[in-house]
C-alpha positions in Angstrom: 31.0 -1.6 -30.4 29.2 -3.6 -33.0 29.4 -2.5 -36.7 26.5 -0.7 -38.4 25.3 -1.1 -41.9 27.2 1.2 -44.2 25.3 2.7 -47.1 28.2 3.7 -49.3 31.6 2.0 -49.6 33.9 3.6 -50.4 32.4 7.0 -49.4 33.1 10.2 -51.3 36.2 11.2 -49.3 37.7 7.7 -49.6 37.1 7.9 -53.4 38.8 11.3 -53.6 41.8 10.0 -51.6 42.0 7.0 -53.8 42.1 9.3 -56.9 45.0 11.1 -55.2 46.9 7.9 -54.7 46.2 6.7 -58.2 47.8 9.9 -59.5 50.8 10.1 -57.2 51.6 6.7 -55.7 53.3 3.8 -57.5 50.5 1.8 -58.9 51.8 -1.4 -57.4 51.4 -0.4 -53.8 47.7 0.2 -53.0 45.0 -1.9 -54.6 42.4 0.5 -55.9 39.0 -0.5 -57.2 35.4 0.8 -57.3 34.6 -1.1 -54.0 38.1 -0.8 -52.3 39.7 0.6 -50.1 38.4 2.8 -47.3 40.8 5.3 -45.8 41.4 5.1 -42.0 41.1 8.3 -40.0 41.1 7.2 -36.4 40.9 4.1 -34.3 40.2 3.0 -30.7 40.1 -0.5 -29.2 38.7 -2.8 -31.8 37.1 0.0 -33.9 38.3 2.0 -36.8 36.6 5.0 -38.4 37.2 5.9 -42.0 37.5 9.3 -43.7 33.7 9.3 -44.3 32.8 8.7 -40.7 32.0 5.0 -41.1 32.8 2.7 -38.1 34.4 -0.7 -38.7 35.2 -3.7 -36.4 38.9 -4.5 -37.1 39.6 -8.2 -37.4 43.2 -7.7 -38.6 44.8 -5.6 -35.8 46.2 -3.6 -38.7 48.4 -6.6 -39.9 48.7 -8.0 -36.4 50.2 -4.9 -34.9 47.5 -3.6 -32.5 47.2 -6.6 -30.3 46.6 -4.6 -27.2 44.0 -2.6 -29.1 44.1 0.5 -31.2 45.4 3.6 -29.4 45.9 1.5 -26.2 45.9 4.0 -23.3 49.1 2.9 -21.7 51.0 3.0 -25.0 49.5 6.3 -26.0 50.5 7.9 -22.7 54.0 6.7 -23.1 54.1 8.1 -26.6 52.7 11.5 -25.5 55.2 11.7 -22.7 58.2 10.9 -24.9 57.0 13.2 -27.7 57.1 16.1 -25.2 60.7 15.4 -24.4 62.6 14.0 -27.4 61.5 12.9 -30.9 64.7 11.6 -32.3 68.3 10.9 -31.2 71.4 9.3 -32.7 70.8 5.6 -32.1 74.3 4.2 -32.7 76.3 7.3 -31.7 74.5 9.2 -28.9 71.5 7.0 -28.0 68.8 7.4 -25.4 68.0 5.8 -22.1 64.8 4.2 -23.5 66.9 2.4 -26.2 69.0 0.8 -23.5 65.8 -0.1 -21.5 64.2 -1.7 -24.6 67.3 -3.9 -25.2 67.3 -5.0 -21.5 63.6 -5.7 -21.5 63.8 -7.8 -24.8 66.6 -9.8 -23.1 64.5 -10.3 -20.0 61.4 -11.5 -21.9 63.4 -13.9 -24.1 66.7 -15.6 -23.2 66.8 -14.6 -19.6 63.2 -15.8 -19.1 64.1 -19.0 -20.9 67.0 -19.6 -18.5 69.7 -19.1 -21.2 71.4 -16.0 -19.8 71.6 -12.5 -21.4 70.2 -11.9 -24.8 71.7 -9.2 -27.0 69.7 -7.1 -29.4 69.9 -5.4 -32.8 67.0 -3.0 -33.3 65.5 -2.1 -36.7 62.4 -0.4 -38.1 60.6 -3.1 -40.2 60.3 -6.8 -39.6 62.4 -7.6 -42.7 65.3 -5.7 -41.1 65.2 -8.0 -38.1 65.3 -11.0 -40.4 68.3 -9.6 -42.3 70.1 -8.8 -39.0 69.5 -12.5 -38.1 70.9 -13.7 -41.5 74.0 -11.6 -41.1 74.5 -12.8 -37.5 74.2 -16.4 -38.6 76.8 -15.9 -41.2 79.2 -14.1 -38.9 78.8 -16.9 -36.3 79.0 -19.9 -38.5 81.0 -18.6 -41.5 78.5 -20.5 -43.7 76.2 -18.5 -46.0 73.5 -21.1 -46.6 70.1 -21.1 -45.0 67.3 -23.7 -44.9 63.9 -22.0 -45.2 60.3 -23.2 -46.0 57.9 -23.0 -48.8 55.1 -20.7 -47.9 57.2 -18.7 -45.4 57.1 -14.9 -45.4 60.0 -13.0 -44.0 59.7 -9.6 -45.7 60.6 -8.0 -49.0 64.1 -6.5 -48.6 66.5 -8.4 -50.8 68.0 -10.5 -48.0 64.6 -11.3 -46.5 63.1 -11.8 -50.0 65.7 -14.4 -50.8 64.5 -16.6 -47.9 60.7 -15.9 -48.5 59.1 -19.0 -49.8 56.3 -17.3 -51.8 57.0 -17.2 -55.6 54.6 -14.2 -56.1 57.1 -12.0 -54.3 60.3 -13.7 -55.4 59.8 -14.3 -59.1 59.9 -10.6 -60.3 63.3 -10.1 -58.8 64.8 -13.6 -59.1 67.6 -12.4 -61.3 68.8 -10.0 -58.6 68.7 -12.5 -55.7 71.7 -14.4 -54.6 70.5 -18.0 -54.1 71.9 -19.1 -50.8 68.7 -20.7 -49.6 67.4 -24.3 -49.7 63.6 -24.5 -49.5 61.8 -27.5 -48.1 58.1 -28.2 -47.4 56.5 -26.8 -44.3 54.5 -29.6 -42.5 51.0 -28.9 -41.2 48.4 -31.0 -39.4 48.4 -32.6 -36.0 49.2 -36.1 -37.1 51.7 -35.5 -39.9 54.6 -37.8 -40.1 57.8 -35.7 -39.7 60.1 -38.3 -41.2 59.9 -36.7 -44.7 60.7 -33.3 -43.1 63.8 -34.8 -41.4 64.9 -36.4 -44.6 64.5 -33.1 -46.5 66.5 -31.3 -43.9 69.3 -33.8 -44.1 69.3 -33.6 -47.9 69.4 -29.8 -47.8 72.3 -29.6 -45.4 74.3 -31.8 -47.8 73.9 -29.4 -50.7 76.0 -26.6 -49.4 77.4 -24.6 -46.6 74.3 -24.3 -44.4 74.6 -22.1 -41.3 71.0 -21.6 -40.2 67.4 -22.8 -40.3 64.9 -19.9 -40.6 61.2 -20.6 -39.8 57.9 -19.1 -38.6 56.5 -21.2 -35.7 53.1 -20.7 -37.5 53.0 -19.4 -41.0 51.1 -16.2 -41.4 51.0 -15.0 -45.0 51.4 -18.7 -46.0 47.8 -19.2 -44.8 47.8 -19.6 -41.0 49.6 -22.9 -41.2 50.1 -24.7 -37.9 52.8 -27.4 -37.9 52.6 -30.6 -35.8 53.9 -30.1 -32.2 57.0 -32.1 -32.9 58.2 -29.8 -35.7 60.1 -27.2 -33.7 61.7 -29.8 -31.4 62.8 -31.6 -34.6 64.4 -28.4 -35.9 66.1 -27.8 -32.6 67.6 -31.3 -32.5 68.6 -31.1 -36.2 70.4 -27.7 -35.7 72.2 -29.0 -32.6 73.3 -32.1 -34.4 74.7 -30.2 -37.4 76.0 -27.1 -35.6 73.4 -24.8 -37.2 71.6 -21.8 -35.7 67.8 -22.0 -35.3 66.3 -18.6 -36.2 62.6 -18.1 -35.4 60.7 -15.4 -37.2 58.1 -14.4 -34.5 57.3 -11.0 -36.1 53.7 -12.0 -36.5 53.3 -14.7 -33.7 55.3 -12.9 -31.0 53.8 -11.0 -28.0 50.9 -13.3 -27.2 49.3 -13.5 -30.6 49.0 -17.3 -30.3 48.2 -17.4 -26.6 51.8 -17.6 -25.2 54.2 -14.7 -25.1 56.1 -16.3 -28.0 54.7 -19.1 -30.1 57.8 -21.3 -29.7 57.0 -21.7 -26.0 54.1 -24.0 -26.8 56.8 -26.5 -28.1 59.1 -25.8 -25.2 62.1 -25.0 -27.4 64.6 -22.1 -27.3 65.9 -20.6 -30.6 69.4 -19.2 -31.1 67.9 -16.0 -32.6 64.4 -14.6 -32.5 63.0 -11.8 -34.7 60.2 -9.7 -33.4 58.2 -6.6 -34.5 54.5 -5.8 -35.2 53.0 -6.0 -31.7 56.3 -4.9 -30.1 55.0 -1.3 -30.0 51.3 -1.7 -31.1 51.7 1.0 -33.6 55.2 2.3 -34.3 57.8 0.8 -36.8 60.2 -0.9 -34.5 61.7 -4.4 -34.8 64.4 -6.4 -33.2 66.6 -9.4 -33.6 67.4 -10.9 -30.2 70.0 -13.6 -29.8 72.0 -15.6 -27.3 75.0 -13.5 -26.2 77.5 -16.0 -27.4 75.9 -15.9 -30.9 75.5 -12.2 -31.1 79.1 -11.6 -30.0 80.1 -12.9 -33.4 79.7 -9.3 -34.4 82.9 -7.2 -34.0 82.9 -4.6 -31.3 82.2 -1.1 -32.7 85.3 1.0 -33.2 83.2 4.1 -33.9 81.4 2.9 -37.1 78.8 0.2 -37.0 78.7 -2.2 -39.9 74.9 -2.7 -39.5 72.9 0.3 -38.4 70.3 2.9 -39.6 69.4 6.5 -39.1 66.3 5.8 -37.0 67.8 2.9 -35.0 66.3 2.9 -31.5 64.0 5.9 -32.2 62.9 7.2 -28.7 59.2 7.3 -29.6 59.1 3.7 -30.7 61.2 2.6 -27.7 58.9 4.4 -25.3 55.9 2.6 -26.8 57.7 -0.7 -26.8 58.5 -0.5 -23.1 54.8 0.3 -22.3 53.6 -2.5 -24.6 56.0 -5.1 -23.3 54.9 -4.3 -19.7 51.4 -5.3 -20.7 52.5 -8.3 -22.7 54.5 -9.6 -19.7 51.4 -9.9 -17.6 50.1 -13.5 -17.5 46.6 -12.1 -17.8 47.3 -10.9 -21.3 48.1 -14.4 -22.6 45.2 -15.8 -20.6 42.9 -13.3 -22.3 44.1 -14.3 -25.8 43.7 -18.1 -25.1 40.1 -17.5 -23.8 39.1 -15.3 -26.7 40.8 -17.6 -29.1 38.9 -20.6 -27.9 35.6 -18.7 -28.2 36.4 -17.4 -31.7 37.5 -20.9 -32.9 34.4 -22.4 -31.5 31.9 -20.1 -33.2 33.8 -20.4 -36.5 33.5 -24.2 -36.3 29.8 -23.9 -35.6 29.4 -22.1 -38.9 30.5 -25.3 -40.7 31.9 -23.5 -43.7 35.4 -24.8 -43.6 38.4 -26.1 -41.6 39.7 -23.8 -38.8 43.4 -23.2 -38.6 45.5 -21.4 -36.1 46.1 -20.9 -32.4 45.1 -18.2 -29.9 43.9 -15.1 -31.9 45.7 -16.1 -35.0 43.0 -18.0 -36.8 42.1 -18.9 -40.4 39.0 -20.2 -42.0 39.8 -22.3 -45.1 37.3 -22.0 -47.9 37.1 -24.8 -50.5 35.0 -25.5 -53.5 32.8 -28.7 -53.5 35.7 -30.3 -55.4 38.0 -29.6 -52.6 40.1 -26.9 -54.3 40.8 -23.4 -52.9 37.8 -21.2 -53.2 39.6 -17.9 -53.8 36.5 -16.3 -55.4 34.4 -16.9 -52.3 37.1 -15.6 -50.0 37.5 -12.4 -51.9 33.8 -11.9 -52.2 33.3 -12.4 -48.5 36.1 -10.0 -47.7 34.5 -7.3 -49.8 31.0 -8.0 -48.4 32.4 -7.8 -44.9 33.8 -4.3 -45.7 30.3 -3.2 -46.8 28.9 -4.4 -43.6 31.5 -2.9 -41.3 34.1 -5.6 -40.9 37.8 -5.3 -41.8 38.9 -8.7 -42.9 41.8 -10.1 -45.0 42.5 -13.3 -47.0 45.8 -15.2 -46.7 47.7 -18.1 -48.3 49.3 -18.1 -51.8 45.8 -18.7 -53.2 44.0 -16.2 -50.9 41.4 -18.7 -49.9 42.0 -18.5 -46.1 40.0 -15.9 -44.3 42.3 -14.5 -41.6 41.3 -13.4 -38.1 43.8 -11.6 -36.0 41.7 -9.1 -34.0 42.9 -7.0 -31.1 43.0 -8.9 -27.9 40.2 -6.6 -26.6 37.6 -8.0 -28.9 34.4 -8.8 -26.9 32.4 -12.0 -27.0 29.5 -10.0 -28.4 31.7 -8.8 -31.3 32.9 -12.4 -31.9 29.3 -13.6 -32.0 28.4 -10.8 -34.4 31.2 -11.8 -36.8 30.2 -15.4 -36.7 26.5 -14.5 -37.5 27.5 -12.4 -40.5 29.9 -15.1 -41.8 27.1 -17.7 -41.5 24.9 -15.5 -43.6 27.5 -15.1 -46.3 29.0 -18.6 -46.3 26.1 -21.1 -45.8 
């Protein structure tokens, strides 16, 4: 359904809820202003309704999570069935059948599907937990603590993940508490970029210390929807093989068809040693996973009754049931085909606006807004984001300077909804 003009944003209930958060929540968590935020109450497909009854078209998939659509029927049915049987188990002591099934299916969709044999899994709740599981795995396997990561990369805000996150805004307040085991290098972007400087930077970084792994997003998300040249991931694979390093892909955002292939790395035809997934894994529930080649994951010691990496909610049955249902849909070729078709349509209408350069792949797109002088137009991006909210569109801005309008809608977005978005953007930007 197309958005309707909203007369009051935020409405009275949203303002009252904002006052409650202002009083009781840490002031750093939710941005509160006279014109922000609205409070979600329910959602279906591509639409979200707020506490005041206003309907919005969601262009964010709730941070890339609801790829199959909000409250996707097949996932909702799985959740309802599981909720009627078991809400919680003891994930690393007395687990559930659905936990075992999720691990098997993650292996089937990754390393088995890539012809590399069985993949083994460590489950978590948040994406950063999957990244930290990968960092620990890499150390156990290589006995080398160092990691090469990339400027602009975002891997989460737990202390381990924060250390390898290449965005100073998040790192600087806690730098004194971070153990500096990472070497950052530039992330290349653009189709015709010369990768020789990247290779030189990799070689220089590996000489500085005991490097055991390279960690990278196939396409940077929070960094500004930055797409590297097609030769970039193959270069990293060759470099890791030459130096005995592990290649770790953070596909928490890009995974499960967001970019038009089941995993973004498949466009470059490379296989990682470890892959981190989350977000769209369940479409709505906090569940993540680090999946690795069996030979790599077997660097972990066998449990003798006490795991050295675990958590209370590991393999929660609700999330696992949802993940099984979601992965069944993601495994269908039609899902990737749908994303590619919708992505081509969306990218085309954005180009027709003529307001800036289009970045991205599939339904992970960004519109770069620049000033006449060619500098990031953060002011225009933020103004557009707020104008969109007033007119029924949920939109976010990415990049370290917040000048990239980000589009990661549910895969169910219709051509009519895409056209509507383009028409509104053209009104605001040209």
